[in-house]
TIROVEX-269570 format. One record per atom (N, C-alpha, C, CB): residue in one letter; atom name; x, y, z. Coordinates in steps of 0.02 Angstrom, whole numbers, plus 50000, padded with zeros to 5 digits. Glycine has a CB too. Layout:
// residues N
- res;atom;px;py;pz
- A;CA;X;Y;Z
...
This chain:
// residues 105
- res;atom;px;py;pz
- X;N;47342;42940;44772
- X;CA;47275;42938;44748
- X;C;47258;42870;44716
- X;CB;47264;42993;44698
- X;N;47305;42843;44682
- X;CA;47291;42780;44646
- X;C;47271;42724;44693
- X;CB;47351;42759;44606
- X;N;47294;42726;44755
- X;CA;47275;42676;44804
- X;C;47203;42685;44822
- X;CB;47319;42680;44867
- X;N;47182;42746;44831
- X;CA;47113;42761;44848
- X;C;47068;42740;44789
- X;CB;47104;42838;44865
- X;N;47089;42759;44729
- X;CA;47049;42738;44671
- X;C;47041;42663;44667
- X;CB;47079;42764;44606
- X;N;47096;42628;44683
- X;CA;47093;42553;44680
- X;C;47043;42528;44732
- X;CB;47165;42520;44693
- X;N;47044;42558;44791
- X;CA;46994;42537;44843
- X;C;46925;42552;44822
- X;CB;47006;42571;44909
- X;N;46915;42610;44790
- X;CA;46847;42629;44767
- X;C;46821;42579;44711
- X;CB;46848;42705;44738
- X;N;46868;42561;44667
- X;CA;46850;42514;44617
- X;C;46831;42447;44645
- X;CB;46906;42506;44569
- X;N;46869;42422;44694
- X;CA;46852;42361;44727
- X;C;46784;42365;44762
- X;CB;46905;42344;44775
- X;N;46770;42421;44793
- X;CA;46705;42430;44825
- X;C;46647;42430;44774
- X;CB;46706;42496;44865
- X;N;46659;42464;44719
- X;CA;46606;42468;44668
- X;C;46594;42395;44637
- X;CB;46627;42523;44610
- X;N;46644;42355;44637
- X;CA;46637;42288;44608
- X;C;46610;42240;44661
- X;CB;46706;42263;44581
- X;N;46603;42264;44722
- X;CA;46578;42220;44775
- X;C;46630;42172;44802
- X;CB;46520;42181;44749
- X;N;46692;42188;44790
- X;CA;46746;42145;44814
- X;C;46772;42172;44880
- X;CB;46803;42141;44763
- X;N;46803;42130;44920
- X;CA;46831;42155;44985
- X;C;46891;42199;44973
- X;CB;46853;42095;45031
- X;N;46896;42252;45012
- X;CA;46955;42296;45006
- X;C;47009;42270;45053
- X;CB;46937;42373;45022
- X;N;47053;42232;45023
- X;CA;47109;42204;45063
- X;C;47173;42212;45024
- X;CB;47095;42129;45080
- X;N;47228;42192;45056
- X;CA;47293;42202;45027
- X;C;47301;42168;44960
- X;CB;47344;42177;45074
- X;N;47277;42107;44952
- X;CA;47282;42070;44891
- X;C;47241;42104;44835
- X;CB;47260;41999;44901
- X;N;47183;42127;44851
- X;CA;47139;42159;44803
- X;C;47167;42226;44776
- X;CB;47073;42170;44834
- X;N;47188;42268;44822
- X;CA;47216;42332;44803
- X;C;47279;42323;44761
- X;CB;47230;42375;44865
- X;N;47320;42279;44782
- X;CA;47384;42265;44744
- X;C;47367;42240;44674
- X;CB;47430;42211;44781
- X;N;47316;42195;44671
- X;CA;47298;42166;44605
- X;C;47271;42220;44557
- X;CB;47244;42109;44614
- X;N;47231;42265;44585
- X;CA;47200;42319;44544
- X;C;47257;42366;44516
- X;CB;47148;42362;44589
- X;N;47301;42384;44561
- X;CA;47355;42429;44540
- X;C;47401;42396;44490
- X;CB;47396;42450;44600
- X;N;47415;42331;44500
- X;CA;47458;42295;44454
- X;C;47422;42290;44386
- X;CB;47475;42224;44482
- X;N;47359;42274;44386
- X;CA;47321;42269;44324
- X;C;47319;42336;44286
- X;CB;47249;42246;44340
- X;N;47321;42393;44323
- X;CA;47321;42457;44291
- X;C;47389;42480;44267
- X;CB;47295;42506;44337
- X;N;47439;42437;44281
- X;CA;47505;42454;44257
- X;C;47548;42491;44308
- X;CB;47499;42495;44196
- X;N;47524;42499;44368
- X;CA;47560;42534;44422
- X;C;47594;42485;44467
- X;CB;47513;42577;44464
- X;N;47648;42505;44497
- X;CA;47683;42461;44544
- X;C;47658;42478;44614
- X;CB;47760;42469;44539
- X;N;47627;42430;44648
- X;CA;47601;42440;44714
- X;C;47654;42439;44768
- X;CB;47550;42390;44727
- X;N;47657;42490;44808
- X;CA;47704;42492;44864
- X;C;47666;42459;44924
- X;CB;47727;42569;44882
- X;N;47693;42403;44950
- X;CA;47659;42369;45008
- X;C;47646;42413;45067
- X;CB;47701;42310;45032
- X;N;47692;42461;45079
- X;CA;47684;42506;45138
- X;C;47625;42551;45127
- X;CB;47749;42548;45150
- X;N;47618;42577;45065
- X;CA;47561;42622;45047
- X;C;47494;42584;45053
- X;CB;47571;42649;44973
- X;N;47495;42521;45028
- X;CA;47434;42481;45031
- X;C;47413;42471;45104
- X;CB;47444;42411;44996
- X;N;47462;42453;45146
- X;CA;47447;42441;45217
- X;C;47423;42508;45248
- X;CB;47512;42412;45255
- X;N;47451;42563;45230
- X;CA;47430;42628;45262
- X;C;47359;42643;45239
- X;CB;47479;42687;45243
- X;N;47342;42629;45178
- X;CA;47273;42641;45154
- X;C;47225;42598;45192
- X;CB;47265;42626;45077
- X;N;47240;42533;45198
- X;CA;47197;42489;45234
- X;C;47189;42508;45308
- X;CB;47222;42421;45228
- X;N;47240;42532;45338
- X;CA;47237;42557;45407
- X;C;47192;42617;45411
- X;CB;47307;42575;45433
- X;N;47194;42661;45362
- X;CA;47156;42722;45362
- X;C;47080;42704;45349
- X;CB;47184;42772;45307
- X;N;47067;42653;45310
- X;CA;46998;42634;45295
- X;C;46968;42589;45345
- X;CB;46995;42601;45230
- X;N;47007;42568;45397
- X;CA;46981;42521;45447
- X;C;46925;42555;45485
- X;CB;47037;42497;45496
- X;N;46869;42525;45487
- X;CA;46810;42550;45522
- X;C;46771;42603;45483
- X;CB;46830;42579;45588
- X;N;46792;42617;45422
- X;CA;46756;42666;45383
- X;C;46705;42632;45336
- X;CB;46805;42709;45341
- X;N;46643;42656;45337
- X;CA;46592;42629;45293
- X;C;46597;42668;45225
- X;CB;46520;42636;45326
- X;N;46625;42636;45178
- X;CA;46640;42669;45114
- X;C;46574;42691;45081
- X;CB;46680;42622;45067
- X;N;46522;42651;45086
- X;CA;46459;42667;45054
- X;C;46430;42736;45084
- X;CB;46406;42606;45064
- X;N;46435;42743;45152
- X;CA;46412;42805;45183
- X;C;46453;42865;45159
- X;CB;46415;42799;45258
- X;N;46518;42856;45156
- X;CA;46560;42911;45135
- X;C;46546;42934;45065
- X;CB;46632;42891;45141
- X;N;46537;42886;45020
- X;CA;46520;42900;44951
- X;C;46452;42933;44946
- X;CB;46521;42837;44911
- X;N;46403;42908;44986
- X;CA;46337;42940;44984
- X;C;46338;43013;45007
- X;CB;46288;42900;45028
- X;N;46379;43026;45060
- X;CA;46387;43095;45085
- X;C;46416;43140;45032
- X;CB;46432;43097;45146
- X;N;46467;43111;45000
- X;CA;46502;43151;44947
- X;C;46455;43168;44888
- X;CB;46562;43112;44919
- X;N;46413;43120;44872
- X;CA;46366;43129;44818
- X;C;46313;43182;44838
- X;CB;46331;43061;44800
- X;N;46293;43179;44902
- X;CA;46242;43227;44924
- X;C;46272;43297;44921
- X;CB;46216;43211;44997
- X;N;46335;43303;44944
- X;CA;46366;43370;44941
- X;C;46374;43396;44872
- X;CB;46432;43369;44975
- X;N;46390;43351;44826
- X;CA;46399;43371;44755
- X;C;46331;43394;44727
- X;CB;46428;43312;44711
- X;N;46278;43359;44743
- X;CA;46211;43378;44718
- X;C;46191;43443;44747
- X;CB;46159;43325;44733
- X;N;46204;43454;44808
- X;CA;46184;43517;44843
- X;C;46220;43576;44813
- X;CB;46199;43512;44918
- X;N;46281;43568;44790
- X;CA;46319;43622;44761
- X;C;46300;43634;44687
- X;CB;46392;43607;44767
- X;N;46270;43585;44655
- X;CA;46255;43592;44583
- X;C;46205;43648;44565
- X;CB;46228;43529;44559
- X;N;46152;43659;44604
- X;CA;46105;43710;44582
- X;C;46131;43783;44582
- X;CB;46046;43707;44626
- X;N;46189;43795;44610
- X;CA;46218;43862;44609
- X;C;46237;43881;44537
- X;CB;46279;43865;44657
- X;N;46254;43838;44496
- X;CA;46276;43855;44428
- X;C;46219;43885;44385
- X;CB;46305;43793;44393
- X;N;46157;43854;44384
- X;CA;46105;43885;44343
- X;C;46084;43955;44364
- X;CB;46046;43842;44345
- X;N;46092;43970;44427
- X;CA;46075;44039;44451
- X;C;46113;44091;44414
- X;CB;46089;44045;44526
- X;N;46176;44078;44400
- X;CA;46216;44127;44361
- X;C;46188;44139;44293
- X;CB;46286;44106;44354
- X;N;46168;44088;44259
- X;CA;46140;44096;44192
- X;C;46073;44132;44195
- X;CB;46132;44028;44158
- X;N;46033;44120;44246
- X;CA;45972;44156;44253
- X;C;45983;44232;44262
- X;CB;45935;44128;44311
- X;N;46036;44251;44298
- X;CA;46051;44320;44305
- X;C;46070;44351;44239
- X;CB;46106;44329;44354
- X;N;46105;44316;44198
- X;CA;46120;44341;44129
- X;C;46058;44351;44090
- X;CB;46166;44292;44091
- X;N;46010;44306;44094
- X;CA;45947;44312;44057
- X;C;45909;44374;44084
- X;CB;45904;44246;44064
- X;N;45911;44386;44149
- X;CA;45876;44442;44177
- X;C;45908;44507;44152
- X;CB;45878;44437;44254
- X;N;45974;44509;44149
- X;CA;46007;44568;44121
- X;C;45990;44581;44049
- X;CB;46081;44561;44128
- X;N;45986;44525;44008
- X;CA;45965;44534;43939
- X;C;45895;44562;43933
- X;CB;45970;44468;43903
- X;N;45850;44535;43975
- X;CA;45781;44560;43972
- X;C;45777;44632;43994
- X;CB;45735;44517;44016
- X;N;45815;44651;44045
- X;CA;45816;44719;44067
- X;C;45840;44767;44012
- X;CB;45858;44725;44128
- X;N;45892;44746;43976
- X;CA;45918;44788;43922
- X;C;45867;44794;43865
- X;CB;45984;44758;43895
- X;N;45831;44739;43850
- X;CA;45781;44737;43799
- X;C;45723;44785;43817
- X;CB;45757;44665;43790
- X;N;45702;44783;43881
- X;CA;45650;44826;43903
- X;C;45670;44898;43901
- X;CB;45630;44808;43970
- X;N;45734;44914;43917
- X;CA;45760;44980;43914
- X;C;45757;45005;43843
- X;CB;45831;44981;43941
- X;N;45778;44965;43793
- X;CA;45775;44985;43721
- X;C;45704;44999;43703
- X;CB;45803;44931;43674
- X;N;45656;44957;43725
- X;CA;45585;44966;43707
- X;C;45560;45033;43740
- X;CB;45542;44903;43732
- X;N;45581;45048;43799
- X;CA;45559;45110;43831
- X;C;45586;45171;43796
- X;CB;45581;45110;43905
- X;N;45645;45168;43771
- X;CA;45675;45223;43736
- X;C;45641;45235;43668
- X;CB;45750;45212;43727
- X;N;45618;45181;43639
- X;CA;45587;45189;43572
- X;C;45516;45218;43577
- X;CB;45584;45122;43536
- X;N;45486;45228;43519
- X;CA;45420;45256;43513
- X;C;45367;45201;43524
- X;CB;45411;45290;43445
- X;N;45316;45216;43564
- X;CA;45263;45168;43575
- X;C;45219;45166;43512
- X;CB;45221;45186;43640
- X;N;45177;45115;43510
- X;CA;45132;45107;43451
- X;C;45084;45166;43446
- X;CB;45091;45042;43456
- X;N;45059;45190;43505
- X;CA;45011;45244;43505
- X;C;45043;45307;43479
- X;CB;44983;45254;43572
- X;N;45105;45320;43499
- X;CA;45139;45381;43476
- X;C;45152;45378;43400
- X;CB;45206;45390;43513
- X;N;45171;45317;43378
- X;CA;45182;45310;43306
- X;C;45118;45321;43266
- X;CB;45211;45240;43290
- X;N;45062;45296;43292
- X;CA;44997;45305;43256
- X;C;44978;45381;43256
- X;CB;44938;45261;43291
- X;N;44989;45413;43312
- X;CA;44973;45484;43313
- X;C;45015;45523;43265
- X;CB;44982;45510;43381
- X;N;45079;45506;43261
- X;CA;45125;45538;43214
- X;C;45104;45528;43141
- X;CB;45196;45512;43224
- X;N;45082;45468;43125
- X;CA;45061;45455;43056
- X;C;44997;45491;43040
- X;CB;45051;45381;43044
- X;N;44950;45498;43087
- X;CA;44889;45532;43074
- X;C;44900;45607;43063
- X;CB;44841;45521;43131
- X;N;44951;45633;43093
- X;CA;44967;45703;43085
- X;C;44992;45717;43014
- X;CB;45019;45724;43136
- X;N;45023;45667;42984
- X;CA;45047;45676;42916
- X;C;44990;45684;42867
- X;CB;45091;45618;42895
- X;N;44936;45647;42880
- X;CA;44879;45646;42831
- X;C;44822;45688;42854
- X;CB;44854;45574;42820
- X;N;44833;45725;42905
- X;CA;44789;45772;42930
- X;C;44724;45782;42947
- X;CB;44792;45802;42904
């Protein structure tokens, strides 16, 4: 993963993703770069538009994000339903007024 992160960092900085760059980033981070791994990464990234891949990943992440608030809305709905249930079980204002008027006759 560190090799991919190094490539992403180079892309974000607007630098070319090449053997020298990836090796430099990993070395600067305190990791020892394996030349075979660097070459494998570069071969895998050949012909790949990194900007497009990142944009697609961002779109997918944003599309998945709205699912979380829906769960909290359901909790709110349950709370409101319980509150309404309690109100239904209790005495209405009209019933209470009628009961008080019966006391004073």
